[in-house]
N, C-alpha and C positions, 0 to 999 in steps of 0.2 A: 504494500500500500504506500502510495506517495505521501511524503510528509505533510503536504498541504491538502490532503484529501480527508474527508470526514470518515470516521470509523463506522458511524451509524447513520442511516437515513430514516428519519422519523416521518411517518405518513399521517397526515392530518386532513381527512375529508371534511368539508364544511358545507352545510346547507342551512340557511336562515339561523345562523349561530350567534347573532349579535348580543343576545342576553348573557351568554356565558363565555364567549370566545376569549375575551381579554384575560380573564382569570386563568383559563387553560393555557394560553400562551405564556403568561408570566410564570406558571409552574414549570413549563417545559424549558424556557430559556434560563431558568434559575437552577437547572440541574447541576449537581456536584460534578458530574462528568460532562465536559463541555464540547468534546470533539464530535460534533454531529451537524448534519444539515436538517432543516425543518421544511419539508415540502407541504404547502398548504393548498389544497384543491378547492377553490371556490366554485361550487357546482350549480351554476344557473340561479344563484340566490339573488333576490332583489332588495335585501336589507343592507345593513351597514357592515356586514362581515368583512368585505374587502378593505374598507376604510380602516377598520380596526386593525387588521393584519398589517396594513401599510404604515400604521402609526408606530410600529416597532422598528426602530432603525438598527437592525441586527443583520450582519452580513450572512449569518447562517440561514436566514429565511429565504425561501424561494416560493413565490406566489404563482400558482397556475390557475387561470380563470377559464372556466368552461361556460360560454355564453348560453348554451342549451344544457339543461339538466341531464346528466348521464346516469344518475342513480349511484348508490353507494359503492357497489362492486366495481363498476367501470371507472368510477372516480379514483378508487384506490389503485386499480390496475394501471391507470394512466400515470399516477405518481410513481409507481414502481418502475415504469419504463423511463421516466425522467430522472431517476435517482442517479447520483454520482456513480459511475462505473467502478470506481475504486473502493467504495464503501463495502463493508463485510457483513453488515447486519441491517435488517429492517426492524423498525419498532412502530407499533400501532399507537395512535392517540385518537381521542374523541373530543368533540368540541364542547361538551358540557361536563368534562371531568377535570379534576385537580390532581396532579401527580406529586408524590412525596419527593423531596429533593434528592434522595439517594436512589431513586428508582433505577436509572440506567446504570449507575455504579454497581449496585448489587447484582443486577442481571448480567452485566459483563463479567463479574467475578465468577459466577456460576458457569456461564457458557464457555469462557476461555479456559477454565480449569477442567472442563469435562467435554472433550471433543466428541463424545458419543451423543451429547445433548444437542438437539436441533432447535428447540424452542423453549423459552423460559417465560413463565407468567408468575402470578403471585396472588395475594389476597386483596379483595376490593371491599371498601366500606360503602355499602349501598344505602343511600339516603332517599327514602320515599315518603309519601304522605302518611304512611302507617308507622313510620319510625325508621330506625337505623339498624342494619344487620351487617355482619361480616360473612363473606362467602369466598370460595367454596368451603363447605364444612370439612371436607377431607383434609384441607391444609390448616384450617383453624384448629382442628383437633390433633394436629401434630403428625398426621399421616402423609404419605406421598402418593402421587398418581400411580396407578398400575400402568403397564406399558403394552404397546403393540395392539394386538387384537383384543386383549382384556380392556385396554383403555378405550378403544373404539366402542366396545359393547357397553361399557360403563357410561360413556358420554351419550350414546344412543338412547339408553334406557332412562337415564336420569336428567337428560337434556344438558345443555352446555355447562360444564363445570370448570373449564379453563377460561380465565378472564381475558377476553379478547382485547379490551381497551388498554391493557398494559403488557401485551405479549411482545417479546423480542425474539426474532428467529434468524437463522443463518441464510444469507443470500445464496450461498453455494447449494444448499438443499433446495431452495425455492427454484433456482435455475436448472439444476440437474433433473429435477422431477417435473419441470415445466408447469409449475403450479400457477393457478389463477384464482381470483375470487369470483365466484359465480353469482349471477343475478337471477337464478331460477325461481326465487321466491320474492321478487321485488326487492325492497330494502330490508326485508326480514331474513333472519337466519343466515346471513352472509358469513358471519363468524363461525357459527356452529357447523355449517357445511365445510368450511375450510379446515377447521381443526379436526373434524372426523377423518378427513382424508389425510391430514398431516400425521395423525396418530399411527397410521399404518406404514409410514415410511421413515420415521425418526423418533427419537426419544423426546418426551415432553417432561419438563421439570417445573415444579411449583415452589416458589420461595415462600416460606411460612411467615411472611411479613406483609403488612398493608403497603401496597404500592400506589394505590389510587383511591380517590374519594369520588364516587359516582352520584351525582345529583340527578335523581329521576322524579322529582316532584312535578306535579301536573303544571305548575306555573312555568316550568322551564320549557315545556312544549316539545319534549322528545317524541319522535314519531312512534317509537315502540311503547311509549306510555299512553299516548292518546288514541291509539287505534288498535285496541286489543283484539277486536274481532278479526281483523285482517292478519294479525300476528298469529292467532290460534289456527286460522285456516292454513297459513304458511307452514306451521309446525306439523300439522297432520299430513300435509303434502310431502314434507321432507321425510317423515317416517316411512311413507309409502315408497318414495323414490329410492331410499337407501335399502329398503327391503328388496326392491326389484334389482338394483345395481350390485348388491352384495349378498346374494342368497346364501352363500357359504358361511356368512357371519350372522345374518339376521334371519332366523327361522321364525315360525309362527308363534312360538312361545315368547321369544324376545320381543317381537312386534307387539304382541298383546300386552306385555308388561310395560313397554314404552308408551303405548297408547293409553293405558290406565293411568300411568304417571302424569301424562299430559292432561287427561280428564280431571285429575285432582287439581291441577293448576288452573285449568279453564273454568272450573265450577265457581270459583270465587269471584268471577267477573260477570256472572249472570245477575239478573234482577232477582228480587225476593221470590217471585213466582217461578222463575227459571231455576233457582237453586233447589226448590222443592221438586219440580218435575224432573229435571235432569239428574238431581241427586238420587232420587228413587230409581230412575232408569239405570244409572250406572251401578247402583248397589245390586240390582238384580242381574245386570249384564256381567259384572265382574265378581259377584258373590263376595263383596268386600264391605264390611260394616263401617269402614272409614266414611263413606258417603252419608250414611245415616247419622253418624256422630257429628259430621260437619253441619248437616241441616239443623240439628238440635242446638249446636253451639252458636251458629249464626243467629238463630232466633232468640236465644238467651241474650246475645249481645244487643239485639234490637230492643228488647224489653227493658234492659238496664239503662 
């Protein structure tokens, strides 16, 4: 790598991000490891996102504007193409997240000391309207990700457990495997789809530390927060697609387990009437008392 080349190419896709973008950029530019470039993809947005990005007079920033909205996957893919050819790692960032100062430093320590590791993520502090939680639980509780097919099956059944917004991965793996981010599900599940495929080609490591604070309150306007119906539909389609594309890994039993897990998540976003109707249906369909207990608990909450 040339001395004047960045070691890391940070990929930051932006769409209508004016509410949170400034704080995100400040957290990235204030990283304890400073040898990176920051590629900002302004994706057909009509707000002040570009003006905010331009207000930072930092030579590490490269602004790429797409007059017509490409969508999340193609925006990220375009940034990858424009990354410095001498950089060795890609790092993901999102417009409404705040990164701890040592994020890149900690990730580099792991990936440089472990050549078999292709991707490094960590713990996220998720801030929602219902409160704050740390995830994924497997890292919070001091355990490490399984690997290979075991990780694929784990992520498929339990939904995405590798935090996309703070992942860092080897450019060499990305290029050798000719990886891309797919837009099969619109702007949903882009990360889940990518990491499922990545799990089958390289080792994934999770740092047991908080690397990012994710603000997903409704006031922020995140597309995955405000359009749950579309998100749930995209999830069901992903489960079907991977069952079809990976029949040697996803059998009928695993598919049923994954779909039941999704129904548990989806149930909480129905109306009061929908919770009763769908909860009873899922309880019968999956022979699982979880759904009945959920109905009872929700209505206790309504009465209190």
